[in-house]
KEROLO-883143 format. One record per residue: y, x, z of N, C-alpha, C in turn; residue number from 1; residue in three letters. Coordinates in steps of 0.02 Angstrom, whole numbers, plus 32768, in hexadecimal, padded with zeros to 4 digits. Layout:
BEGIN
Y | X | Z | Y | X | Z | Y | X | Z | NUM | ALA;
...
END
This chain:
BEGIN
14B4 | 8345 | 5EF4 | 14D5 | 831D | 5EC2 | 1514 | 82FE | 5EDF | 1 | MET;
1545 | 82F4 | 5EB5 | 1583 | 82D6 | 5ECC | 157D | 828A | 5ECC | 2 | SER;
15AA | 826C | 5EF1 | 15AC | 8223 | 5EF4 | 15DE | 8206 | 5EC3 | 3 | ASN;
15F1 | 822D | 5E92 | 1623 | 8216 | 5E62 | 1605 | 81DE | 5E37 | 4 | ARG;
1630 | 81B1 | 5E26 | 161E | 8179 | 5DFB | 160B | 8193 | 5DB6 | 5 | ARG;
15D7 | 8176 | 5D98 | 15C0 | 818B | 5D56 | 15E1 | 8162 | 5D1E | 6 | LYS;
1606 | 812F | 5D31 | 1627 | 8106 | 5CFF | 1671 | 80FF | 5D11 | 7 | HIS;
1697 | 80EC | 5CE1 | 16DF | 80E5 | 5CEA | 16F0 | 80A0 | 5D05 | 8 | SER;
1727 | 809C | 5D2A | 1740 | 805A | 5D40 | 174D | 802D | 5D04 | 9 | LYS;
1760 | 804C | 5CCE | 1771 | 8025 | 5C92 | 1734 | 7FFE | 5C79 | 10 | ILE;
16F8 | 801B | 5C82 | 16BB | 7FF8 | 5C6B | 16AF | 7FB7 | 5C90 | 11 | ASN;
16CC | 7FAF | 5CCB | 16C2 | 7F71 | 5CF1 | 16F7 | 7F3C | 5CE1 | 12 | SER;
1726 | 7F4C | 5CB5 | 175A | 7F1C | 5CA2 | 173E | 7EEA | 5C70 | 13 | LEU;
1760 | 7EB2 | 5C66 | 174B | 7E81 | 5C33 | 1747 | 7EA1 | 5BED | 14 | PRO;
171A | 7E89 | 5BC4 | 170E | 7EA7 | 5B82 | 174C | 7EA8 | 5B56 | 15 | SER;
1777 | 7E75 | 5B5B | 17B3 | 7E75 | 5B30 | 17E4 | 7EAB | 5B46 | 16 | GLU;
17E5 | 7EBA | 5B86 | 1810 | 7EF0 | 5BA0 | 17F4 | 7F34 | 5B89 | 17 | ILE;
17B2 | 7F3C | 5B8E | 1792 | 7F7A | 5B78 | 17A0 | 7F85 | 5B2D | 18 | ILE;
179A | 7F4F | 5B06 | 17A7 | 7F55 | 5ABE | 17EE | 7F6A | 5AB0 | 19 | SER;
181D | 7F4F | 5AD6 | 1863 | 7F61 | 5ACD | 186F | 7FAA | 5AE0 | 20 | ALA;
184F | 7FC1 | 5B16 | 1856 | 8007 | 5B2B | 1838 | 8034 | 5AF5 | 21 | VAL;
17FC | 8023 | 5ADE | 17DB | 804B | 5AA9 | 1807 | 804F | 5A6B | 22 | ASN;
1823 | 8017 | 5A57 | 184F | 8016 | 5A1C | 188C | 8042 | 5A26 | 23 | ASP;
18AA | 803E | 5A62 | 18E5 | 8066 | 5A70 | 18D4 | 80B1 | 5A6F | 24 | ALA;
1898 | 80C2 | 5A87 | 1884 | 8109 | 5A88 | 1875 | 8121 | 5A41 | 25 | ILE;
184D | 80FB | 5A1D | 1839 | 8110 | 59DA | 1874 | 8114 | 59AA | 26 | VAL;
189F | 80E3 | 59AC | 18D7 | 80E0 | 597E | 1916 | 8102 | 5999 | 27 | ASN;
1910 | 8120 | 59D4 | 1947 | 8145 | 59F3 | 1987 | 811B | 59F7 | 28 | LYS;
197D | 80DB | 5A07 | 19B6 | 80AE | 5A0A | 19DC | 80B6 | 5A4B | 29 | ARG;
19B9 | 80CE | 5A80 | 19D9 | 80D5 | 5AC1 | 19C1 | 8116 | 5AE1 | 30 | ARG;
19EB | 8132 | 5B0C | 19D7 | 816C | 5B33 | 19AB | 8153 | 5B6C | 31 | THR;
1988 | 8182 | 5B8E | 195F | 816E | 5BC7 | 198B | 814E | 5BFD | 32 | TYR;
19C7 | 8168 | 5C06 | 19F5 | 814C | 5C39 | 1A07 | 8104 | 5C25 | 33 | LYS;
1A15 | 80F9 | 5BE6 | 1A26 | 80B5 | 5BCF | 19EB | 8086 | 5BD8 | 34 | GLU;
19AF | 809F | 5BCB | 1972 | 8075 | 5BD5 | 196B | 8065 | 5C1F | 35 | ILE;
1976 | 8096 | 5C4A | 1973 | 808A | 5C93 | 19A5 | 8054 | 5CA6 | 36 | GLU;
19E3 | 805B | 5C8F | 1A18 | 802A | 5CA0 | 1A04 | 7FE5 | 5C87 | 37 | ASP;
19E9 | 7FE1 | 5C4A | 19D5 | 7FA0 | 5C2F | 199D | 7F81 | 5C58 | 38 | TRP;
196B | 7FAB | 5C6A | 1933 | 7F92 | 5C93 | 194D | 7F77 | 5CD6 | 39 | LEU;
197B | 7F9B | 5CF4 | 1997 | 7F84 | 5D34 | 19BD | 7F43 | 5D2B | 40 | LYS;
19E0 | 7F3C | 5CF3 | 1A05 | 7EFD | 5CE6 | 19D4 | 7EC3 | 5CDB | 41 | SER;
1997 | 7ED3 | 5CC7 | 1964 | 7EA0 | 5CBD | 193C | 7E92 | 5CFD | 42 | GLU;
194F | 7EB7 | 5D33 | 192F | 7EAC | 5D74 | 18F2 | 7ED8 | 5D82 | 43 | GLY;
18EB | 7F0F | 5D5D | 18B2 | 7F3C | 5D66 | 18CB | 7F7F | 5D81 | 44 | HIS;
18B2 | 7F92 | 5DBB | 18C8 | 7FD0 | 5DDB | 189F | 800A | 5DC2 | 45 | ASP;
18B7 | 8029 | 5D8C | 1895 | 8063 | 5D6D | 18C9 | 809A | 5D66 | 46 | VAL;
18B7 | 80D6 | 5D7E | 18E6 | 810E | 5D7C | 18E8 | 812E | 5D37 | 47 | SER;
191D | 8155 | 5D2B | 1924 | 8178 | 5CEB | 18EB | 81A9 | 5CE2 | 48 | GLU;
18D7 | 81CB | 5D17 | 189F | 81FC | 5D11 | 185E | 81D8 | 5D00 | 49 | SER;
1855 | 819C | 5D19 | 1819 | 8175 | 5D08 | 181A | 8163 | 5CBE | 50 | SER;
1855 | 8150 | 5CA6 | 185C | 8140 | 5C5F | 184F | 817E | 5C34 | 51 | VAL;
1867 | 81B7 | 5C4B | 185C | 81F6 | 5C26 | 1811 | 8208 | 5C24 | 52 | GLN;
17EF | 8202 | 5C5D | 17A7 | 8211 | 5C5E | 1781 | 81E1 | 5C30 | 53 | ARG;
1793 | 81A1 | 5C34 | 1773 | 8170 | 5C08 | 1781 | 8180 | 5BBF | 54 | TYR;
17C0 | 8190 | 5BB0 | 17D3 | 81A0 | 5B6B | 17AD | 81DD | 5B51 | 55 | GLY;
17A6 | 820F | 5B7B | 1782 | 824C | 5B67 | 1739 | 823C | 5B57 | 56 | LYS;
1719 | 8217 | 5B83 | 16D3 | 8203 | 5B79 | 16CC | 81D6 | 5B3C | 57 | THR;
16F8 | 81A6 | 5B36 | 16F5 | 8177 | 5AFD | 16FE | 819C | 5ABB | 58 | PHE;
172F | 81C9 | 5AB8 | 173B | 81EF | 5A7A | 1701 | 821E | 5A6A | 59 | LEU;
16E1 | 8239 | 5A9D | 16A7 | 8265 | 5A92 | 166E | 823C | 5A74 | 60 | ALA;
1663 | 8200 | 5A8F | 162E | 81D5 | 5A73 | 163F | 81C1 | 5A2B | 61 | LYS;
167D | 81B1 | 5A20 | 1693 | 819E | 59DD | 1688 | 81D8 | 59AC | 62 | LEU;
1697 | 8214 | 59C2 | 168D | 8250 | 5998 | 1643 | 8259 | 5988 | 63 | GLU;
1617 | 824F | 59BA | 15CF | 8256 | 59AD | 15B7 | 8222 | 597A | 64 | LYS;
15D2 | 81E6 | 597E | 15BF | 81B2 | 594E | 15D8 | 81C6 | 5908 | 65 | ILE;
1615 | 81E0 | 5904 | 1630 | 81F5 | 58C4 | 1606 | 822E | 58A6 | 66 | SER;
15F2 | 825D | 58D0 | 15C8 | 8295 | 58B8 | 1585 | 827A | 58A0 | 67 | VAL;
1567 | 824D | 58C6 | 1526 | 8231 | 58B2 | 152C | 820B | 5870 | 68 | ALA;
1563 | 81E5 | 5868 | 156E | 81C1 | 582A | 1576 | 81F1 | 57EF | 69 | ARG;
159B | 8226 | 57F9 | 15A4 | 8259 | 57C4 | 1563 | 827C | 57B4 | 70 | GLU;
153A | 8289 | 57E7 | 14F9 | 82A8 | 57DB | 14CD | 827A | 57B2 | 71 | GLN;
14CD | 823A | 57C3 | 14A5 | 820A | 579D | 14BD | 8207 | 5755 | 72 | ALA;
14FE | 8206 | 574C | 151B | 8205 | 5709 | 1507 | 8244 | 56E2 | 73 | LYS;
150A | 827E | 5702 | 14F6 | 82BD | 56E1 | 14AD | 82BD | 56CE | 74 | SER;
1483 | 82A2 | 56FA | 143C | 829F | 56EB | 1430 | 8275 | 56AD | 75 | ILE;
1452 | 823C | 56A9 | 144A | 8211 | 566F | 1463 | 8233 | 562F | 76 | ILE;
149E | 8252 | 5634 | 14BB | 8272 | 55F8 | 1492 | 82AE | 55E0 | 77 | GLU;
1476 | 82D5 | 560E | 1452 | 8311 | 55F9 | 140A | 8302 | 55E5 | 78 | THR;
13F3 | 82C5 | 55F2 | 13AE | 82B6 | 55E1 | 13A9 | 8281 | 55AA | 79 | SER;
13DB | 827E | 557F | 13D8 | 824E | 5549 | 139B | 825B | 551F | 80 | SER;
137B | 8225 | 550B | 133E | 822C | 54E4 | 1300 | 8230 | 550F | 81 | GLY;
1308 | 8235 | 5550 | 12CF | 8238 | 557D | 12C4 | 81F5 | 55A0 | 82 | LEU;
12E3 | 81C1 | 5588 | 12DB | 817E | 55A3 | 12EF | 8179 | 55EC | 83 | LYS;
131F | 81A1 | 5602 | 1335 | 819D | 5647 | 1366 | 8164 | 564E | 84 | THR;
135B | 813B | 567F | 1386 | 8102 | 568D | 13AD | 810F | 56CD | 85 | GLU;
13DD | 80E5 | 56DA | 1406 | 80EB | 5716 | 13DA | 80E9 | 5755 | 86 | MET;
13A8 | 80BD | 5756 | 137D | 80B9 | 5791 | 1358 | 80FA | 579D | 87 | SER;
1342 | 811B | 5769 | 1321 | 815B | 5771 | 1351 | 8190 | 578B | 88 | GLU;
138C | 8191 | 576F | 13BE | 81C2 | 5785 | 13D1 | 81B5 | 57CE | 89 | ALA;
13D8 | 8176 | 57E0 | 13E8 | 8164 | 5824 | 13B0 | 817A | 5853 | 90 | THR;
1372 | 816E | 583E | 1339 | 8183 | 5867 | 1339 | 81CF | 5871 | 91 | SER;
1348 | 81F3 | 583C | 134A | 823C | 5840 | 137F | 8253 | 5872 | 92 | THR;
13BA | 8236 | 586E | 13F0 | 8249 | 589C | 13DF | 8234 | 58E3 | 93 | VAL;
13C4 | 81F7 | 58EB | 13B2 | 81DF | 592E | 137C | 820B | 594C | 94 | ALA;
134C | 821F | 5924 | 1317 | 824B | 593C | 1335 | 828D | 5954 | 95 | PHE;
1363 | 82A8 | 592E | 1384 | 82E7 | 5941 | 13AA | 82DF | 5982 | 96 | GLN;
13D0 | 82A9 | 5989 | 13F8 | 829E | 59C6 | 13CB | 8294 | 5A03 | 97 | LEU;
1394 | 826E | 59FA | 1366 | 8264 | 5A32 | 1344 | 82A6 | 5A46 | 98 | LEU;
1332 | 82CE | 5A15 | 1313 | 830E | 5A25 | 1345 | 833B | 5A4A | 99 | MET;
1383 | 833C | 5A36 | 13B6 | 8363 | 5A59 | 13BD | 834C | 5AA1 | 100 | GLU;
13BC | 830A | 5AAA | 13C1 | 82EE | 5AED | 1386 | 8305 | 5B18 | 101 | MET;
134A | 8303 | 5AFC | 1310 | 8318 | 5B23 | 1310 | 8363 | 5B31 | 102 | LEU;
1328 | 838A | 5B01 | 132C | 83D3 | 5B0B | 135D | 83E3 | 5B43 | 103 | ILE;
1394 | 83BD | 5B46 | 13C7 | 83C9 | 5B78 | 13B7 | 83AC | 5BBC | 104 | ASN;
137F | 8386 | 5BC1 | 136B | 8369 | 5C00 | 133E | 839A | 5C24 | 105 | THR;
134B | 83A4 | 5C63 | 1320 | 83D0 | 5C8B | 12DB | 83B1 | 5C8D | 106 | ASP;
12A9 | 83D6 | 5C79 | 1264 | 83BD | 5C75 | 1249 | 83A3 | 5CB7 | 107 | GLY;
1264 | 83BC | 5CEF | 124C | 83A7 | 5D31 | 126A | 8364 | 5D45 | 108 | LYS;
12A3 | 8354 | 5D2B | 12C8 | 8319 | 5D41 | 12D1 | 82E8 | 5D07 | 109 | ASN;
129A | 82CE | 5CED | 129F | 829D | 5CB7 | 12B8 | 825C | 5CD6 | 110 | LEU;
12F1 | 8246 | 5CC0 | 130C | 8207 | 5CDA | 12F8 | 81CE | 5CAC | 111 | ASP;
130F | 8193 | 5CBE | 12FE | 8157 | 5C98 | 1315 | 815D | 5C4F | 112 | LYS;
1350 | 8179 | 5C43 | 1369 | 8181 | 5BFF | 133D | 81B0 | 5BD6 | 113 | ASN;
1325 | 81E6 | 5BF4 | 12FA | 8214 | 5BD1 | 12B8 | 81F3 | 5BBF | 114 | ALA;
129C | 81CC | 5BEE | 125E | 81A8 | 5BE0 | 1267 | 8175 | 5BA9 | 115 | LEU;
12A0 | 8152 | 5BAA | 12AF | 8123 | 5B75 | 12B7 | 8147 | 5B32 | 116 | ASN;
12D4 | 8183 | 5B33 | 12DC | 81AA | 5AF6 | 1298 | 81BD | 5ADA | 117 | ALA;
1269 | 81CF | 5B05 | 1226 | 81E0 | 5AEF | 1205 | 81A4 | 5ACE | 118 | ILE;
120B | 816A | 5AEE | 11EF | 812C | 5AD1 | 1210 | 811C | 5A8E | 119 | LYS;
1251 | 8126 | 5A8B | 1276 | 8119 | 5A4D | 125F | 8148 | 5A16 | 120 | THR;
1253 | 8188 | 5A27 | 123A | 81B8 | 59F5 | 11F6 | 81A1 | 59DA | 121 | LEU;
11CB | 818A | 5A06 | 1189 | 8172 | 59EF | 1191 | 8136 | 59C1 | 122 | ALA;
11BC | 8108 | 59D3 | 11C8 | 80CE | 59A9 | 11E5 | 80E2 | 5965 | 123 | THR;
1214 | 8110 | 5967 | 1233 | 8129 | 592A | 1200 | 814B | 58FD | 124 | LEU;
11D3 | 8171 | 591A | 119F | 8192 | 58F3 | 116F | 815F | 58D4 | 125 | GLU;
115C | 812C | 58FA | 1131 | 80F6 | 58DF | 1154 | 80D3 | 58A5 | 126 | ARG;
1194 | 80C7 | 58AD | 11BB | 80A7 | 5878 | 11BC | 80D2 | 5839 | 127 | SER;
11C6 | 8113 | 5842 | 11C7 | 8141 | 5809 | 1184 | 8141 | 57E5 | 128 | THR;
114E | 8144 | 580B | 110B | 8144 | 57EE | 10FF | 8102 | 57C8 | 129 | VAL;
1112 | 80CB | 57E6 | 1108 | 8089 | 57C5 | 1130 | 8085 | 5785 | 130 | ALA;
116E | 809F | 5785 | 1198 | 809E | 5749 | 1179 | 80C8 | 5712 | 131 | ARG;
1160 | 8103 | 5724 | 1141 | 812F | 56F2 | 1101 | 810F | 56D6 | 132 | GLU;
10DB | 80EF | 5701 | 109E | 80CD | 56EB | 10AF | 8095 | 56BA | 133 | LYS;
10E3 | 806F | 56CA | 10F9 | 8039 | 569E | 110F | 8054 | 565A | 134 | LEU;
1134 | 808B | 5659 | 114A | 80AA | 561A | 110E | 80C1 | 55F1 | 135 | LYS;
10DE | 80DF | 5613 | 10A2 | 80F7 | 55F0 | 107C | 80BC | 55D1 | 136 | LEU;
1074 | 8086 | 55F7 | 1052 | 804B | 55DD | 1079 | 802D | 55A2 | 137 | GLU;
10BB | 802B | 55A7 | 10E4 | 8011 | 5571 | 10DA | 803B | 5532 | 138 | TYR;
10DE | 807D | 5539 | 10D6 | 80AA | 5500 | 1091 | 80A2 | 54E1 | 139 | ASP;
105D | 809A | 550B | 1019 | 8090 | 54F0 | 1015 | 804E | 54CA | 140 | LYS;
1035 | 801A | 54E4 | 1036 | 7FD9 | 54C3 | 1059 | 7FDD | 5480 | 141 | GLY;
1091 | 8000 | 547D | 10B5 | 8008 | 543E | 1089 | 802D | 540C | 142 | VAL;
106A | 8063 | 5421 | 103F | 808A | 53F4 | 1005 | 8060 | 53DB | 143 | SER;
0FE5 | 803A | 5407 | 0FAC | 8011 | 53F3 | 0FC2 | 7FDB | 53C1 | 144 | ALA;
0FFB | 7FBB | 53CF | 1014 | 7F87 | 53A1 | 1025 | 7FA5 | 535D | 145 | ALA;
1042 | 7FDF | 535C | 1053 | 7FFF | 531C | 1014 | 8014 | 52F6 | 146 | MET;
0FE2 | 802B | 5318 | 0FA3 | 803C | 52F7 | 0F82 | 7FFF | 52D7 | 147 | GLU;
0F84 | 7FC7 | 52FB | 0F69 | 7F88 | 52DE | 0F90 | 7F74 | 52A0 | 148 | ARG;
0FD3 | 7F7B | 52A5 | 0FFD | 7F69 | 526C | 0FEF | 7F98 | 5231 | 149 | MET;
0FE8 | 7FD8 | 523E | 0FDA | 8008 | 5208 | 0F96 | 7FF8 | 51E7 | 150 | LYS;
0F66 | 7FE5 | 5210 | 0F24 | 7FD4 | 51F3 | 0F29 | 7F97 | 51C6 | 151 | GLU;
0F4F | 7F66 | 51DB | 0F59 | 7F2A | 51B0 | 0F7E | 7F3E | 5171 | 152 | GLN;
0FB1 | 7F68 | 5177 | 0FD5 | 7F7F | 513C | 0FA6 | 7FA5 | 510C | 153 | LEU;
0F7B | 7FCF | 5129 | 0F4C | 7FF6 | 5101 | 0F1F | 7FC7 | 50D8 | 154 | ARG;
0F08 | 7F91 | 50F9 | 0EDC | 7F62 | 50D6 | 0F01 | 7F3A | 50A1 | 155 | GLN;
0F3E | 7F26 | 50B0 | 0F64 | 7EFC | 5082 | 0F82 | 7F25 | 5048 | 156 | GLU;
0F94 | 7F63 | 5054 | 0FB8 | 7F8B | 5022 | 0F8F | 7FC5 | 5007 | 157 | LEU;
0F4C | 7FC1 | 500C | 0F23 | 7FF9 | 4FF5 | 0F2C | 8007 | 4FAB | 158 | LYS;
0F40 | 7FD7 | 4F83 | 0F4A | 7FE1 | 4F3B | 0F91 | 7FF9 | 4F2B | 159 | ASN;
0FBC | 8000 | 4F5F | 1001 | 8015 | 4F55 | 1011 | 8050 | 4F84 | 160 | TYR;
0FF7 | 808B | 4F75 | 0FFE | 80C4 | 4FA3 | 1047 | 80D8 | 4FB0 | 161 | PRO;
1074 | 80D3 | 4F80 | 10BA | 80E5 | 4F8B | 10DB | 80B6 | 4FBD | 162 | ASP;
10CE | 8076 | 4FB4 | 10E9 | 8043 | 4FE2 | 10CB | 804C | 5028 | 163 | LEU;
108A | 805A | 502B | 1069 | 8065 | 506A | 1087 | 80A0 | 5090 | 164 | LEU;
1096 | 80D6 | 506C | 10B4 | 8111 | 508B | 10F9 | 8101 | 50A7 | 165 | GLU;
1120 | 80DA | 5080 | 1163 | 80C6 | 5098 | 115E | 809A | 50D6 | 166 | LYS;
112E | 806C | 50D6 | 1125 | 803F | 510F | 110F | 8067 | 514D | 167 | MET;
10E4 | 8099 | 5143 | 10D0 | 80C5 | 517B | 110D | 80E9 | 5198 | 168 | TYR;
1138 | 8101 | 516C | 1174 | 8124 | 5184 | 119F | 80F6 | 51AE | 169 | MET;
11A8 | 80B7 | 5197 | 11D0 | 8086 | 51BC | 11AD | 8077 | 51FF | 170 | VAL;
116C | 806E | 51FD | 1146 | 805E | 523A | 114B | 8098 | 526D | 171 | ALA;
1145 | 80D5 | 5255 | 1149 | 810F | 5282 | 118F | 8115 | 52A1 | 172 | ASN;
11C1 | 8107 | 5278 | 1206 | 8109 | 5292 | 1210 | 80D3 | 52C7 | 173 | GLN;
11F8 | 8097 | 52B9 | 11FD | 8060 | 52EA | 11D9 | 8072 | 532B | 174 | MET;
119E | 8090 | 5325 | 1178 | 80A3 | 5360 | 11A0 | 80D3 | 538B | 175 | GLU;
11BE | 8106 | 536C | 11E6 | 8136 | 5391 | 1222 | 8115 | 53B2 | 176 | GLN;
1242 | 80E8 | 538E | 127C | 80C5 | 53AB | 1267 | 809A | 53E7 | 177 | GLU;
122F | 8078 | 53E1 | 1217 | 804E | 5418 | 1205 | 8078 | 5455 | 178 | LEU;
11EC | 80B3 | 544B | 11D9 | 80DE | 5483 | 1214 | 80FF | 54A5 | 179 | LYS;
124D | 8100 | 5484 | 1288 | 811E | 54A4 | 12B5 | 80EB | 54C4 | 180 | THR;
12A1 | 80AD | 54C5 | 12CA | 8078 | 54E4 | 12C6 | 807E | 552F | 181 | VAL;
END
């Protein structure tokens, strides 16, 4: 293994400097050379190549976040009517990213990040199961409440079958709307 540093010199700078560098990179306000010159004027000895490496890594991370956000958005848009929420879409994308990370990790050399990813996957799965259980309980509660209401309507409106039928239609529509929330 090489003795190369795994982090950029820029990561050790004060947070306001890092924010300014990130902003300059994202908004293309300055070239890497201009960023290097500015950092040196602020008293930080960082080379242009270090800024370039940092910029490349930072933009790659930013791109991954953008892709994940777009994937979550697509999941939500394509599953309308399936009660998918942003948290579910985020969980789906996070699960996919964590699985990719584990697949790309050499099985013999599980590092701390891979072990944390495995723990995170387990937590994510428990969260998904708990959310689905909550939805199921909610839907059961809605159905039970509507059945009680229909029974009361049946008793109160037994002499008015047309009105009872209309009330059932309204109740069924409300039940479906409540279950798609």
